[in-house]
C-alpha positions in Angstrom: 196.1 67.1 90.3 193.1 69.3 89.8 192.9 72.6 91.7 189.7 71.6 93.6 191.3 68.3 94.7 194.4 70.1 95.9 192.3 72.7 97.8 190.3 69.9 99.5 193.5 68.1 100.5 195.0 71.2 102.0 191.9 71.9 104.0 191.9 68.4 105.3 195.5 68.6 106.3 195.0 71.9 108.1 191.9 70.5 109.9 193.9 67.5 111.0 196.7 69.6 112.4 194.4 72.0 114.2 192.7 69.2 116.2 195.9 67.3 117.3 196.3 67.0 121.0 199.2 68.6 122.8 201.5 65.7 123.8 202.1 66.2 127.5 204.5 63.2 127.5 206.8 65.1 125.2 207.3 67.8 127.8 210.0 67.6 130.5 208.3 70.4 132.5 207.0 69.7 136.0 203.3 69.7 136.4 202.0 72.6 138.7 198.9 71.6 140.5 197.0 74.4 142.2 198.2 75.1 145.7 201.9 74.8 145.2 204.6 77.5 145.6 206.1 78.2 142.2 209.8 78.9 141.9 210.8 82.1 140.2 212.0 81.8 136.6 210.9 78.1 136.4 208.3 77.2 133.7 205.7 74.5 134.6 202.9 72.7 132.8 199.5 73.7 134.1 196.2 72.1 133.3 193.7 75.0 133.2 190.0 74.3 133.6 188.5 77.0 131.3 184.8 76.6 131.9 184.6 80.1 133.3 187.3 81.5 131.2 190.9 82.3 131.9 190.7 85.4 134.1 191.8 83.7 137.3 194.7 81.5 138.5 194.2 80.4 142.0 196.2 79.0 144.9 199.8 79.7 143.7 202.2 81.0 146.3 199.3 81.5 148.7 197.6 84.0 146.3 194.7 84.3 143.9 196.0 85.7 140.6 194.0 87.8 138.0 194.6 89.1 134.5 192.9 91.9 132.6 193.8 90.2 129.3 192.7 86.5 129.4 193.4 84.4 126.4 189.7 83.2 126.6 187.0 85.0 128.6 184.6 82.1 129.0 181.9 83.6 126.8 180.7 81.3 124.1 182.5 78.4 122.6 186.3 78.2 123.3 188.2 79.4 120.3 189.4 76.7 117.8 193.0 77.9 118.3 192.9 76.5 121.8 191.7 73.0 120.7 195.2 71.6 120.0 196.0 72.1 123.7 192.8 70.5 125.1 193.5 67.7 127.5 190.7 65.9 125.6 190.5 67.2 122.0 187.0 65.9 121.7 185.7 67.9 124.6 182.9 70.4 123.7 181.8 71.8 127.1 184.1 72.8 129.9 187.5 71.7 128.5 190.8 71.5 130.4 193.7 73.2 128.6 197.4 72.5 128.7 199.3 75.7 129.4 202.7 76.8 130.7 203.1 79.1 133.7 206.2 80.9 134.9 206.6 83.0 138.1 208.4 86.0 136.6 208.6 87.9 139.9 206.8 87.9 143.3 203.9 89.7 141.7 203.8 88.4 138.2 202.9 85.0 136.6 203.2 84.6 132.8 200.8 82.1 131.3 201.4 80.9 127.7 200.1 78.4 125.4 202.6 75.6 124.9 203.5 76.8 121.4 204.0 80.4 122.6 201.3 81.7 120.3 199.3 83.5 123.1 200.1 84.7 126.6 198.6 86.5 129.5 200.2 88.2 132.6 198.6 87.6 136.0 199.1 89.6 139.2 198.0 88.9 142.8 194.4 90.0 143.4 193.1 92.0 146.3 189.9 90.0 145.9 189.3 86.3 146.7 188.7 84.0 143.9 185.0 83.2 144.1 185.1 79.9 142.2 183.3 79.0 139.1 179.6 78.2 138.7 
């Protein structure tokens, strides 16, 4: 096989892998809708609406949660590395993203991408979550 053909084949394979959807049915984790009380040291699936970025988690254990190190800050197009975890991989604007969340302690939630490649730590905020425009 010629080098150019091999290179094109590799690029196509990588592209196909990077747009595959996260298979939520393959997970045995419970889904955590906003508003529930999380149990400590239990990991949940969480569908994160990332239109305004990933700075805030709201309504877990009666608190609004904030991070200084969001995986995505909401500025510009969502990074391609997040696309495999989009609820709808064809979404262009305002995607929902599959994540995992774990209440590590009374004042810490750890959010990770399902493959463990990126994570953020959240703490209760003194401010109220103002919502998203």
